[in-house]
VMD Tcl script that builds the backbone (N, CA, C; Angstrom):
set m [mol new atoms 309]
animate dup $m
set s [atomselect $m all]
$s set {name element resname resid chain x y z} {
  {N N MET 1 A -17.414 -16.495 26.071}
  {CA C MET 1 A -18.083 -15.740 25.109}
  {C C MET 1 A -18.333 -14.295 25.686}
  {N N LEU 2 A -17.761 -13.259 24.945}
  {CA C LEU 2 A -17.543 -11.896 25.181}
  {C C LEU 2 A -19.094 -11.333 24.703}
  {N N TYR 3 A -19.473 -10.607 25.870}
  {CA C TYR 3 A -20.852 -9.768 25.757}
  {C C TYR 3 A -20.399 -8.492 25.108}
  {N N PHE 4 A -20.714 -8.161 23.776}
  {CA C PHE 4 A -20.260 -6.891 23.363}
  {C C PHE 4 A -20.977 -5.837 23.973}
  {N N LYS 5 A -21.884 -5.837 24.282}
  {CA C LYS 5 A -22.624 -4.769 25.039}
  {C C LYS 5 A -21.617 -3.943 26.006}
  {N N PHE 6 A -20.939 -4.930 26.842}
  {CA C PHE 6 A -20.358 -4.231 28.120}
  {C C PHE 6 A -18.640 -4.372 27.774}
  {N N ALA 7 A -18.318 -4.864 26.548}
  {CA C ALA 7 A -16.986 -4.739 26.177}
  {C C ALA 7 A -16.399 -3.303 25.684}
  {N N SER 8 A -15.234 -3.188 25.904}
  {CA C SER 8 A -14.407 -2.144 25.158}
  {C C SER 8 A -14.140 -2.387 23.645}
  {N N HIS 9 A -13.782 -1.028 22.801}
  {CA C HIS 9 A -13.623 -1.409 21.702}
  {C C HIS 9 A -12.477 -2.189 21.326}
  {N N SER 10 A -11.407 -2.305 22.497}
  {CA C SER 10 A -10.338 -2.985 21.893}
  {C C SER 10 A -10.714 -4.492 22.185}
  {N N GLU 11 A -11.694 -4.962 23.264}
  {CA C GLU 11 A -11.750 -6.066 23.490}
  {C C GLU 11 A -12.799 -6.995 22.388}
  {N N ILE 12 A -13.778 -5.809 21.896}
  {CA C ILE 12 A -14.393 -6.630 20.739}
  {C C ILE 12 A -13.674 -6.845 19.455}
  {N N CYS 13 A -12.816 -6.034 19.103}
  {CA C CYS 13 A -11.641 -6.197 18.168}
  {C C CYS 13 A -10.950 -7.355 18.130}
  {N N ARG 14 A -10.431 -7.827 19.645}
  {CA C ARG 14 A -9.456 -8.821 19.668}
  {C C ARG 14 A -10.423 -10.200 19.442}
  {N N GLU 15 A -11.668 -10.052 20.267}
  {CA C GLU 15 A -12.448 -11.292 19.970}
  {C C GLU 15 A -13.227 -11.270 18.516}
  {N N LEU 16 A -13.296 -10.437 17.922}
  {CA C LEU 16 A -13.532 -10.650 16.317}
  {C C LEU 16 A -12.557 -11.230 15.674}
  {N N GLY 17 A -11.072 -10.531 15.828}
  {CA C GLY 17 A -9.881 -11.352 15.242}
  {C C GLY 17 A -9.899 -12.818 15.597}
  {N N ALA 18 A -10.107 -13.272 16.953}
  {CA C ALA 18 A -10.094 -14.342 17.371}
  {C C ALA 18 A -11.155 -15.430 16.725}
  {N N ARG 19 A -12.286 -14.667 16.552}
  {CA C ARG 19 A -13.146 -15.660 15.743}
  {C C ARG 19 A -13.208 -15.837 14.321}
  {N N LEU 20 A -12.619 -14.841 13.727}
  {CA C LEU 20 A -11.889 -14.982 12.323}
  {C C LEU 20 A -10.621 -16.318 12.365}
  {N N LYS 21 A -9.898 -16.346 13.139}
  {CA C LYS 21 A -8.727 -17.112 13.532}
  {C C LYS 21 A -9.534 -18.437 13.544}
  {N N ALA 22 A -10.641 -18.745 14.160}
  {CA C ALA 22 A -10.965 -20.027 14.704}
  {C C ALA 22 A -11.667 -20.406 13.530}
  {N N GLN 23 A -12.461 -19.608 12.590}
  {CA C GLN 23 A -12.957 -19.890 11.355}
  {C C GLN 23 A -12.109 -20.262 10.200}
  {N N ARG 24 A -10.800 -19.803 10.213}
  {CA C ARG 24 A -9.783 -20.283 9.205}
  {C C ARG 24 A -9.181 -21.715 9.676}
  {N N LEU 25 A -8.749 -21.800 11.112}
  {CA C LEU 25 A -8.401 -23.060 11.519}
  {C C LEU 25 A -9.621 -24.081 11.265}
  {N N ALA 26 A -10.907 -23.765 11.414}
  {CA C ALA 26 A -11.533 -24.769 11.317}
  {C C ALA 26 A -11.869 -25.142 9.744}
  {N N GLN 27 A -11.410 -24.362 8.883}
  {CA C GLN 27 A -11.479 -24.538 7.409}
  {C C GLN 27 A -10.296 -25.134 6.772}
  {N N LEU 28 A -9.070 -25.308 7.613}
  {CA C LEU 28 A -8.139 -26.268 7.567}
  {C C LEU 28 A -7.102 -25.254 6.229}
  {N N VAL 29 A -7.320 -24.054 6.695}
  {CA C VAL 29 A -6.682 -22.795 5.718}
  {C C VAL 29 A -5.363 -22.288 6.505}
  {N N SER 30 A -4.305 -22.138 6.001}
  {CA C SER 30 A -3.208 -21.502 6.662}
  {C C SER 30 A -2.992 -19.997 6.341}
  {N N GLN 31 A -2.674 -19.209 7.408}
  {CA C GLN 31 A -2.482 -17.819 7.159}
  {C C GLN 31 A -1.970 -17.414 5.756}
  {N N GLU 32 A -1.156 -18.061 5.339}
  {CA C GLU 32 A -0.399 -17.677 4.035}
  {C C GLU 32 A -1.624 -17.677 3.034}
  {N N GLU 33 A -2.251 -19.191 2.898}
  {CA C GLU 33 A -3.124 -19.043 1.801}
  {C C GLU 33 A -4.215 -18.197 2.037}
  {N N LEU 34 A -5.125 -17.814 3.509}
  {CA C LEU 34 A -5.774 -16.774 3.545}
  {C C LEU 34 A -5.524 -14.957 3.210}
  {N N ALA 35 A -4.144 -15.064 3.348}
  {CA C ALA 35 A -3.878 -13.842 2.943}
  {C C ALA 35 A -3.747 -13.803 1.342}
  {N N GLN 36 A -3.528 -14.895 0.565}
  {CA C GLN 36 A -3.389 -14.867 -1.050}
  {C C GLN 36 A -4.933 -14.678 -1.420}
  {N N ARG 37 A -5.811 -15.339 -0.610}
  {CA C ARG 37 A -7.311 -15.272 -1.018}
  {C C ARG 37 A -7.715 -14.039 -0.766}
  {N N ALA 38 A -7.452 -13.623 0.236}
  {CA C ALA 38 A -8.030 -12.101 0.484}
  {C C ALA 38 A -7.597 -11.183 -0.273}
  {N N GLY 39 A -6.225 -10.952 -0.638}
  {CA C GLY 39 A -5.325 -10.218 -1.267}
  {C C GLY 39 A -4.987 -9.060 -0.258}
  {N N VAL 40 A -4.500 -9.865 0.845}
  {CA C VAL 40 A -3.324 -8.919 1.896}
  {C C VAL 40 A -2.433 -9.492 2.413}
  {N N SER 41 A -1.716 -8.873 2.865}
  {CA C SER 41 A -0.322 -9.354 3.471}
  {C C SER 41 A -0.731 -10.467 4.628}
  {N N ILE 42 A 0.381 -10.996 4.794}
  {CA C ILE 42 A 0.325 -12.107 5.862}
  {C C ILE 42 A 0.495 -11.209 7.141}
  {N N GLY 43 A 1.078 -10.152 7.387}
  {CA C GLY 43 A 1.147 -9.490 8.485}
  {C C GLY 43 A -0.340 -9.011 8.725}
  {N N THR 44 A -1.285 -8.566 8.097}
  {CA C THR 44 A -2.705 -8.284 8.134}
  {C C THR 44 A -3.294 -9.556 8.955}
  {N N VAL 45 A -3.185 -10.713 8.302}
  {CA C VAL 45 A -3.734 -11.716 8.873}
  {C C VAL 45 A -3.321 -12.054 10.218}
  {N N LYS 46 A -1.904 -11.742 10.668}
  {CA C LYS 46 A -1.551 -11.924 11.475}
  {C C LYS 46 A -1.953 -11.124 12.709}
  {N N ASN 47 A -2.130 -9.766 12.036}
  {CA C ASN 47 A -2.572 -8.567 13.274}
  {C C ASN 47 A -3.616 -8.799 13.619}
  {N N ILE 48 A -4.849 -9.009 12.492}
  {CA C ILE 48 A -6.318 -9.215 12.776}
  {C C ILE 48 A -6.341 -10.488 13.937}
  {N N GLU 49 A -5.697 -11.613 13.550}
  {CA C GLU 49 A -5.920 -12.799 14.419}
  {C C GLU 49 A -5.248 -12.519 15.852}
  {N N ASN 50 A -4.197 -11.927 15.678}
  {CA C ASN 50 A -3.577 -11.988 17.407}
  {C C ASN 50 A -3.930 -10.842 18.011}
  {N N LYS 51 A -3.948 -9.713 17.437}
  {CA C LYS 51 A -4.194 -8.450 18.035}
  {C C LYS 51 A -5.830 -7.760 17.913}
  {N N GLY 52 A -6.275 -8.060 16.854}
  {CA C GLY 52 A -7.722 -7.260 16.515}
  {C C GLY 52 A -7.476 -6.260 15.862}
  {N N GLN 53 A -6.451 -5.925 15.237}
  {CA C GLN 53 A -6.097 -4.867 14.482}
  {C C GLN 53 A -6.048 -4.809 13.072}
  {N N SER 54 A -6.765 -4.071 12.404}
  {CA C SER 54 A -7.049 -4.222 10.984}
  {C C SER 54 A -7.994 -3.230 10.184}
  {N N SER 55 A -7.641 -2.492 9.142}
  {CA C SER 55 A -8.636 -1.777 8.367}
  {C C SER 55 A -9.861 -2.841 8.239}
  {N N MET 56 A -10.982 -1.524 7.803}
  {CA C MET 56 A -12.259 -2.457 7.505}
  {C C MET 56 A -12.183 -3.071 6.156}
  {N N GLU 57 A -11.541 -2.560 5.387}
  {CA C GLU 57 A -11.326 -3.152 3.807}
  {C C GLU 57 A -10.869 -4.436 4.438}
  {N N SER 58 A -9.544 -4.728 5.081}
  {CA C SER 58 A -8.871 -5.931 4.991}
  {C C SER 58 A -9.506 -6.946 6.031}
  {N N THR 59 A -10.358 -6.377 6.670}
  {CA C THR 59 A -11.252 -7.206 7.466}
  {C C THR 59 A -12.554 -7.854 6.737}
  {N N VAL 60 A -13.016 -7.066 5.937}
  {CA C VAL 60 A -14.205 -7.368 4.943}
  {C C VAL 60 A -13.254 -8.469 3.915}
  {N N ARG 61 A -12.045 -8.127 3.742}
  {CA C ARG 61 A -11.594 -9.132 2.645}
  {C C ARG 61 A -11.364 -10.604 3.161}
  {N N ILE 62 A -10.874 -10.531 4.268}
  {CA C ILE 62 A -10.519 -11.726 4.873}
  {C C ILE 62 A -12.057 -12.217 5.343}
  {N N ALA 63 A -12.983 -11.856 5.812}
  {CA C ALA 63 A -14.071 -12.563 6.076}
  {C C ALA 63 A -14.974 -12.970 4.445}
  {N N LEU 64 A -14.813 -12.497 3.565}
  {CA C LEU 64 A -15.220 -12.572 2.215}
  {C C LEU 64 A -14.574 -14.078 1.720}
  {N N ALA 65 A -13.270 -13.974 2.125}
  {CA C ALA 65 A -12.432 -14.974 1.806}
  {C C ALA 65 A -12.628 -16.355 2.435}
  {N N LEU 66 A -12.981 -16.263 3.779}
  {CA C LEU 66 A -13.505 -17.407 4.235}
  {C C LEU 66 A -15.142 -17.703 4.361}
  {N N GLY 67 A -15.657 -17.179 3.355}
  {CA C GLY 67 A -16.884 -17.336 3.068}
  {C C GLY 67 A -18.078 -17.010 3.998}
  {N N LEU 68 A -17.775 -15.666 4.706}
  {CA C LEU 68 A -18.497 -15.239 5.723}
  {C C LEU 68 A -19.530 -14.226 5.245}
  {N N ALA 69 A -19.629 -14.022 3.889}
  {CA C ALA 69 A -20.473 -12.568 3.552}
  {C C ALA 69 A -21.566 -12.760 4.111}
  {N N ASP 70 A -22.446 -13.797 4.378}
  {CA C ASP 70 A -23.874 -13.817 5.125}
  {C C ASP 70 A -23.556 -13.059 6.242}
  {N N GLN 71 A -22.855 -13.292 7.002}
  {CA C GLN 71 A -22.699 -12.930 8.499}
  {C C GLN 71 A -22.334 -11.526 8.311}
  {N N LEU 72 A -21.749 -10.753 7.291}
  {CA C LEU 72 A -21.266 -9.346 7.225}
  {C C LEU 72 A -22.729 -8.870 7.088}
  {N N ASP 73 A -23.783 -9.552 6.428}
  {CA C ASP 73 A -24.951 -8.486 5.903}
  {C C ASP 73 A -25.780 -7.980 7.189}
  {N N VAL 74 A -25.541 -8.720 8.241}
  {CA C VAL 74 A -26.617 -8.555 9.552}
  {C C VAL 74 A -25.999 -7.145 10.495}
  {N N LEU 75 A -24.851 -7.081 9.801}
  {CA C LEU 75 A -23.843 -6.006 10.955}
  {C C LEU 75 A -24.704 -4.408 10.425}
  {N N PHE 76 A -24.837 -3.902 11.553}
  {CA C PHE 76 A -25.058 -2.265 11.468}
  {C C PHE 76 A -26.295 -1.844 10.438}
  {N N ARG 77 A -27.173 -2.762 10.508}
  {CA C ARG 77 A -28.596 -2.837 10.129}
  {C C ARG 77 A -29.163 -1.561 10.681}
  {N N LEU 78 A -30.245 -0.930 10.198}
  {CA C LEU 78 A -30.601 0.220 10.935}
  {C C LEU 78 A -31.775 -0.624 11.757}
  {N N GLN 79 A -31.899 -0.322 13.194}
  {CA C GLN 79 A -32.866 -0.679 14.027}
  {C C GLN 79 A -33.582 0.268 14.490}
  {N N VAL 80 A -35.055 0.109 14.175}
  {CA C VAL 80 A -35.991 1.053 14.818}
  {C C VAL 80 A -36.952 0.544 15.965}
  {N N LYS 81 A -37.267 0.989 16.690}
  {CA C LYS 81 A -37.738 0.416 17.643}
  {C C LYS 81 A -39.498 1.397 18.437}
  {N N SER 82 A -39.404 2.176 17.155}
  {CA C SER 82 A -40.779 3.132 17.150}
  {C C SER 82 A -41.126 3.762 15.855}
  {N N ILE 83 A -42.210 4.044 15.971}
  {CA C ILE 83 A -42.674 4.772 14.550}
  {C C ILE 83 A -41.878 5.953 14.415}
  {N N ALA 84 A -41.748 6.559 15.655}
  {CA C ALA 84 A -41.162 8.281 15.678}
  {C C ALA 84 A -39.236 7.827 14.968}
  {N N GLN 85 A -38.802 6.779 15.511}
  {CA C GLN 85 A -37.772 6.710 15.229}
  {C C GLN 85 A -37.242 6.110 13.593}
  {N N MET 86 A -38.379 5.414 12.965}
  {CA C MET 86 A -38.404 5.278 11.648}
  {C C MET 86 A -38.836 6.397 11.166}
  {N N GLU 87 A -39.609 7.254 11.297}
  {CA C GLU 87 A -40.050 8.531 11.110}
  {C C GLU 87 A -38.688 9.381 10.717}
  {N N ALA 88 A -37.795 9.705 11.615}
  {CA C ALA 88 A -36.467 10.103 12.008}
  {C C ALA 88 A -35.461 9.745 10.792}
  {N N ALA 89 A -35.356 8.385 10.969}
  {CA C ALA 89 A -34.624 7.685 10.005}
  {C C ALA 89 A -34.658 7.907 8.540}
  {N N GLU 90 A -36.018 8.292 8.022}
  {CA C GLU 90 A -36.413 8.460 6.793}
  {C C GLU 90 A -35.991 9.719 6.774}
  {N N GLN 91 A -36.139 10.609 7.504}
  {CA C GLN 91 A -36.096 12.414 7.172}
  {C C GLN 91 A -34.306 12.213 7.029}
  {N N ALA 92 A -33.701 11.349 7.813}
  {CA C ALA 92 A -32.417 11.787 7.776}
  {C C ALA 92 A -31.601 11.377 6.366}
  {N N VAL 93 A -32.439 10.352 5.874}
  {CA C VAL 93 A -31.755 9.626 4.440}
  {C C VAL 93 A -32.302 10.608 3.603}
  {N N ARG 94 A -33.134 11.650 3.735}
  {CA C ARG 94 A -33.744 12.610 2.791}
  {C C ARG 94 A -32.993 13.617 2.569}
  {N N ARG 95 A -32.361 14.140 3.626}
  {CA C ARG 95 A -31.809 15.700 3.701}
  {C C ARG 95 A -30.588 15.501 2.927}
  {N N ARG 96 A -30.582 16.794 2.369}
  {CA C ARG 96 A -29.478 17.253 1.574}
  {C C ARG 96 A -28.637 18.289 2.292}
  {N N ALA 97 A -27.324 18.179 2.077}
  {CA C ALA 97 A -26.303 19.240 2.472}
  {C C ALA 97 A -26.673 20.422 2.325}
  {N N PRO 98 A -26.880 21.537 2.926}
  {CA C PRO 98 A -26.883 22.870 2.504}
  {C C PRO 98 A -26.239 23.060 1.602}
  {N N ARG 99 A -26.432 24.140 0.469}
  {CA C ARG 99 A -25.801 24.681 -0.558}
  {C C ARG 99 A -24.919 25.707 -0.066}
  {N N ARG 100 A -23.707 25.583 -0.768}
  {CA C ARG 100 A -22.711 26.808 -0.343}
  {C C ARG 100 A -23.118 27.960 -1.053}
  {N N ALA 101 A -22.542 29.002 -0.301}
  {CA C ALA 101 A -23.089 30.390 -1.216}
  {C C ALA 101 A -22.055 30.701 -2.169}
  {N N PRO 102 A -22.542 31.203 -3.472}
  {CA C PRO 102 A -21.611 31.419 -4.427}
  {C C PRO 102 A -20.435 32.325 -4.175}
  {N N SER 103 A -19.167 32.104 -4.356}
  {CA C SER 103 A -18.319 33.321 -4.148}
  {C C SER 103 A -18.101 34.472 -5.057}
}
mol reanalyze $m
mol bondsrecalc $m
mol representation Tube
mol addrep $m
């Protein structure tokens, strides 16, 4: 199992592609059927499974087509380790972009 903390971005992408392939095979779904369910090309399915290359949208489409929506839910959630971090995160959400000066 790959330890993501010490892996490169390309290693992580390849590992995620391999995991999606394992899910597809466990569900006895062909690449063609998965592509059709996800609304992507078969080349997209092959690229993500073999190279770990895909757009974010295609990756999400494939994950949803495999019934993995619950696993997407935990990705990139804001994690705070102190009250100061929590306050900083709240401030970041509330900030607005500066107004442009009228021309």
